[in-house]
VOZA-74026 format. One record per residue (C-alpha): residue in three letters; x, z, y. Coordinates in steps of 0.2 Angstrom, whole numbers, plus 5000, padded with zeros to 4 digits. Layout:
N
ALAXZY...
END
This chain:
342
MET504555225618GLY506355215625MET507155325612ASN508055285596PHE507655415583LYS509355425574ARG509155565561ARG508155725558ILE509055885565PRO509056025552THR507856165556SER508456335560GLU507956405543GLU508956265535ILE510456305545MET510356495543GLN510256465524GLU511756355524ILE512756465536PRO512056645533VAL512556805542PRO513356915528LYS512557085525ASP514057175532LEU514057075548LYS512157115550THR512657295550ILE514057265563LYS512857165574GLU511557305573LYS512757435579ARG513457315593ASP511657275598LYS511257465600GLU512857485611ILE512357345623LYS510557395624ASP510957575628ILE511957525643PHE510457425650GLU509257565646SER510457685655LYS510857785640ASP512657745641ASP513557735657ARG514957615652PHE515157455662VAL514857285655LEU516057135657ILE515256965651ILE516856875651GLY517656715645PRO517756525647CYS516556425657SER516156325642ALA516756355624ASP517656195620LYS518656225604GLU518556355591ASP520456395589SER520756425608VAL519156515610CYS519356635596ASP521256655601TYR520556715618ILE519256825610GLY520556905599ARG521556955614LEU519957025622ALA519657135607LYS521357215609VAL521057255627GLN519257315622ASP520057445611LYS521057515626VAL519557525638LYS518157565626ASP517757735634LYS517357645651ILE516957465647LEU516057365634ILE516657185634ILE515457045629PRO516356875626ARG515656725634ILE515456585620TYR514456455630THR514056315619ASN512856215630LYS513456165647PRO512256115661ARG512755965671THR512055945688THR511955755687GLY511755745668VAL513455665667GLY514955745658TYR515355865644LYS513755955638GLY514556085627MET515056105608PHE513156095603HIS513255915609GLN515155875605PRO516055985593ASP517555885598PRO517555855616THR518655695614LYS517455615602THR515655545603PRO514155665603ASP513655735586LEU512255865587PHE512055875568GLU513855945567GLY513756025584ILE512456145578LYS513456195563ALA515056215574ILE514356335586ARG513556445573LYS515256455564MET516156495580HIS514956635584LEU515056705567LYS516956705567ALA516956805583LEU515756935575SER516756935558GLU518556945564TYR518357035580HIS516657125578MET516057055595SER514356975596ALA514456865611ALA513456795626ASP512856615627GLU511756525639MET509956475634LEU510056305642TYR508756235630PRO507456355623GLU507356265607ASN509156275603TYR509256465605ILE508356485588TYR509956425579LEU510956575586SER509556705587ASP510256815573ILE511956815580LEU511956835599GLY512156995608TYR511756935626ILE510856785634ALA510956715651ILE509756595659GLY510556485672ALA510156455690ARG509356285686SER508256345672VAL507656515679GLU506056435686ASN505656345670GLN504056415661GLY504756375644HIS506356475647ARG505256625654LEU504156625639ALA505556605626VAL506456755634SER504856855632GLY505156845613VAL507056885613ASP507657055608VAL509357065616PRO509757095635THR509456935644GLY510056895662MET509056785674LYS510156705687ASN509556685705PRO509156495708THR510356385717SER509356415733GLY509756595732ASP507856645732ILE507856815724LYS505956805723VAL506056665710MET507256775700PHE506156925700ASN504656815696SER505556765680ILE506056945676VAL504256995678ALA503656855667ALA504956885653GLN504557065652GLN502757025648SER501956975631HIS501356795630ASN500556665618PHE501356495618THR502056365606TYR503856375600ASN504856295586GLY503256205580TRP502256375579GLU500956455589VAL501856625593GLU501456785602SER502956875610THR503157065613GLY503957045630ASN505857075633LYS506057245643LEU507857215645THR507757055655HIS508657085671ALA509557005687ILE511156905688LEU511756865706ARG512756705707GLY512656655725ALA511756515733VAL511956335739ASP511156285755SER510456115760SER512156055766GLY512956095750ARG513856255757ASN514056405745ILE513256565751PRO513856725742ASN512656865738TYR513856995731HIS514057085747PHE513457265750GLU511957215760ASP511457085747LEU511557205733ILE510557335742ARG509157205745VAL509057165727ALA509057355722ALA507657385734GLU506657245728TYR506857315710GLU506257485716LYS504757405724LEU504257305709GLU504457455697LEU505157345683CYS505757415666ASN507657445665PRO508157385682ALA509957305680ILE511057195690ILE512457085684VAL513557005697ASP514356835693VAL515956835703ASN516256645701HIS515156495705ALA514356505723ASN514956685725SER516756635724MET516356475733LYS517056385718ARG518756465721TYR519056545704TYR520556645709GLU519456745721GLN518556825706PRO519756985705ARG519457015724ILE517556995722ALA517557115707LYS518457245717GLU517257235732VAL515757255720LEU516557405712HIS516857475729SER514957455734ARG514457535718ARG515557685721TYR514957705739GLU513057695735PRO512257795721LEU510757675719LEU512057535716LYS512957635704LYS511357655694MET510857475695ILE512457375694LYS512857365675GLY514257245675LEU515057085680MET515156905674ILE516856825675GLU517556655670SER519156665661TYR520256575648LEU521956575642GLU522656455655GLU522156465674GLY521256325682ASN520456175673GLN520856005666SER520155835662ILE519655815643ASN521055695640GLU522455815645ASN522155925630ILE523056085636TYR522756225624GLY521556355631LYS521256275648SER519456245654ILE518756065654THR517356115665ASP517356245679ALA519056325683CYS519456495676ILE520756635679GLY522056635666TRP522456775653ASP523756875662THR522656885677THR521156935666GLU522057065657LYS522657145673LEU520857135680ILE520057225665TYR521257365667ASP521057375686ILE519157385683ALA519357525671ASP520457615683HIS519157605697LEU517557645688
END
């Protein structure tokens, strides 16, 4: 076997005992969960913004960013609910490069999964404790989700994971809203197959157990654009794309139909600075068509303290070391603009 078994990773139970969620934070989390769920169940007409760095690289700058978001949230709370992105596992197309804080709690040092598990849990807890904001994370590895299962307020399944049976089954046992991105091919049938699967109950193995899930009725669609066989980005946020997805939702008669539009990735054609323009076009489509107003629940935006991105060795505070993001000044203005146009 070509593996060197270095050391045993603590179980989720061990980590939760070492780094527990205090009772007062459980109450805050329950209140926050209800607010988010009410939006996806169409009981609350506020708009969701899932916003933050492409990847959470360092606790100090990420929490600085979330603290700023919290201040803006207070000003737009009647129209917008902000869910900060704290993405601690980073997918790599070729498997090479920084894989997130779960793997490397310090991006400049060698991987240390033992410390990484603790670091990501502490960071999510800090966001909840200091700013009362449960966050979003990507379920890149279904087996890693369990370490944050009592903290997260929202989960995303990436374009390269959405066809995976393990992800679909794991999501069926999750009790917070979970977005399924369309695959990189752009095939919305694949995305809807994942939503159908995750909304059902299943029997499967997970975390060393035989489990039976209840089905996650808050599983929904995230549109992130596509990439064709020549490597060209193809957006799917335009009015016609949104109508097509909404019509498919109506045909399938799924529970809690909802669409989140990712305004970066292939939708921005990797031009991060186009995110505000795309956001405004989606809002225009939503105002124009009642069906879209009903189904489009929010946007996913990549944003950090400093605009653009950098190499790991540059060490510029609050600047992405993965995909490029819009900076704070642009972010703050965009949130207020969105609130004004809802």
